[in-house]
C-alpha positions as CSV (number, residue, x, y, z in Angstrom):
1,X,-21.7,8.1,-5.2
2,X,-24.6,7.9,-7.6
3,X,-24.1,6.7,-11.2
4,X,-25.1,10.1,-12.5
5,X,-22.5,11.9,-10.4
6,X,-19.9,9.3,-11.4
7,X,-20.7,9.9,-15.1
8,X,-20.5,13.7,-14.6
9,X,-17.1,13.3,-13.0
10,X,-15.8,11.0,-15.7
11,X,-17.2,13.1,-18.5
12,X,-15.5,16.2,-17.2
13,X,-12.2,14.3,-17.2
14,X,-12.8,12.8,-20.7
15,X,-13.4,16.3,-22.1
16,X,-9.7,17.2,-21.4
17,X,-7.3,17.5,-24.2
18,X,-4.3,16.5,-22.1
19,X,-3.3,13.8,-19.7
20,X,-4.3,14.1,-16.0
21,X,-1.8,15.3,-13.4
22,X,-1.2,13.3,-10.2
23,X,-3.2,15.8,-8.3
24,X,-6.1,15.5,-10.7
25,X,-6.0,11.7,-10.5
26,X,-6.0,11.8,-6.7
27,X,-9.0,14.2,-6.7
28,X,-10.9,12.0,-9.1
29,X,-10.2,8.9,-7.0
30,X,-11.4,10.7,-3.9
31,X,-14.5,11.9,-5.7
32,X,-15.6,8.6,-7.2
33,X,-14.8,6.3,-4.2
34,X,-12.9,3.1,-3.8
35,X,-15.1,0.6,-5.6
36,X,-15.5,2.8,-8.7
37,X,-11.7,3.5,-9.1
38,X,-11.1,0.5,-11.3
39,X,-13.9,1.6,-13.7
40,X,-12.4,5.2,-13.6
41,X,-8.9,3.7,-14.4
42,X,-10.3,1.7,-17.3
43,X,-12.1,4.6,-18.8
44,X,-9.2,7.0,-18.5
45,X,-6.8,4.5,-19.9
46,X,-9.0,3.9,-22.9
47,X,-9.2,7.6,-23.5
48,X,-5.4,7.9,-23.3
49,X,-5.5,10.3,-20.3
50,X,-2.9,8.6,-18.1
51,X,0.8,9.1,-18.9
52,X,3.1,6.1,-18.2
53,X,4.4,7.5,-14.8
54,X,0.9,8.1,-13.5
55,X,-0.4,4.9,-15.0
56,X,2.2,2.8,-13.1
57,X,0.8,4.4,-9.9
58,X,-2.8,4.3,-10.8
59,X,-3.1,0.6,-11.7
60,X,-2.1,-0.8,-8.2
61,X,-3.9,2.1,-6.5
62,X,-7.2,1.1,-8.3
63,X,-6.7,-2.5,-7.4
64,X,-6.2,-1.6,-3.7
65,X,-9.0,0.9,-3.6
66,X,-11.8,-1.6,-4.5
67,X,-13.0,-4.1,-2.0
68,X,-13.1,-6.9,-4.6
69,X,-11.3,-5.6,-7.6
70,X,-11.7,-8.8,-9.6
71,X,-15.5,-8.1,-9.5
72,X,-15.0,-4.5,-10.9
73,X,-13.0,-5.4,-14.0
74,X,-12.5,-8.8,-15.7
75,X,-9.3,-10.7,-14.7
76,X,-7.9,-10.4,-18.2
77,X,-8.3,-6.6,-18.2
78,X,-6.5,-6.5,-14.8
79,X,-3.7,-8.6,-16.3
80,X,-3.4,-6.2,-19.3
81,X,-3.3,-3.2,-17.0
82,X,-0.7,-4.6,-14.6
83,X,1.5,-5.7,-17.5
84,X,1.2,-2.3,-19.2
85,X,2.1,-0.7,-15.9
86,X,5.2,-2.9,-15.5
87,X,3.8,-4.5,-12.3
88,X,3.1,-8.0,-11.2
89,X,-0.6,-9.0,-11.3
90,X,-1.9,-10.0,-7.8
91,X,-3.5,-13.4,-7.5
92,X,-7.2,-13.3,-7.8
93,X,-9.5,-15.7,-5.9
94,X,-10.8,-17.3,-9.1
């Protein structure tokens, strides 16, 4: 996916005035592709568009979707996300 298409997708989600549903999250993940899912998660979290139940699912899903997730978001951010999701942070190679 090109950067422009990614930005169009994210901007459409950010324009919402309500949190995403599970189906909307799944569709967005499919649209942006694995390596961009951590970035998607980060942006939607900062915008407050992920309710706790979905957030707890989205964090490990974003980690698993990317080939090298620790290269997609800083380790400290991953730790914050996993803690906020009530999950254990997977060990990174660094």
